[in-house]
KOLVO-88171 format. One line per field, with one value per residue (C-alpha): residue number from 1; x, y, z. Coordinates in Angstrom, 1 decimal. Example, Ala and Ser with C-alpha at 12.3 -4.5 7.8 and 13.67 -1.06 7.14 Angstrom:
2
num c(1,2)
xx c(12.3,13.7)
yy c(-4.5,-1.1)
zz c(7.8,7.1)
% end
This chain:
52
num c(1,2,3,4,5,6,7,8,9,10,11,12,13,14,15,16,17,18,19,20,21,22,23,24,25,26,27,28,29,30,31,32,33,34,35,36,37,38,39,40,41,42,43,44,45,46,47,48,49,50,51,52)
xx c(-9.2,-12.1,-11.8,-12.5,-14.0,-17.6,-16.9,-17.8,-14.8,-15.2,-15.0,-11.8,-10.3,-11.2,-9.7,-6.5,-6.3,-6.5,-4.3,-1.9,0.9,-1.3,-2.7,0.7,2.1,-0.8,-0.5,3.2,2.7,0.1,2.5,5.3,3.0,1.9,5.5,6.4,3.4,4.3,7.9,6.8,4.4,7.1,9.6,7.0,6.4,10.1,10.7,13.2,15.8,17.8,19.0,21.8)
yy c(37.1,37.8,39.2,36.7,39.3,38.2,34.4,32.1,31.0,27.3,28.2,30.3,27.3,25.0,27.4,27.6,23.8,23.3,26.2,26.5,24.3,21.2,21.3,21.7,18.8,16.5,17.5,16.8,13.5,12.5,13.6,11.4,8.4,8.8,9.0,5.9,3.9,4.9,3.8,0.5,-0.1,0.7,-1.6,-4.5,-4.0,-3.9,-7.0,-5.1,-4.9,-1.8,-0.7,1.7)
zz c(17.9,20.2,23.7,26.5,28.7,28.4,28.3,31.1,33.3,32.4,28.7,29.3,31.2,28.3,25.8,27.9,28.2,24.4,23.4,26.4,27.5,28.1,24.6,23.0,25.1,24.1,20.5,20.5,22.1,19.5,16.7,18.2,18.6,15.0,13.8,15.8,14.5,10.9,11.5,12.9,10.0,7.5,9.2,9.2,5.4,4.6,6.7,8.9,6.1,5.6,2.1,1.6)
% end
């Protein structure tokens, strides 16, 4: 990992946004949306029927 000492402040902010709490929240939200979309697609294909 490189030191951020010589990096411009706006680049440090951008790095923090992507790798910090905001980035993790956005990534988790996108994962959840993908899972819900996949679930909906599967339900539509199966006709909403459940098999045991």
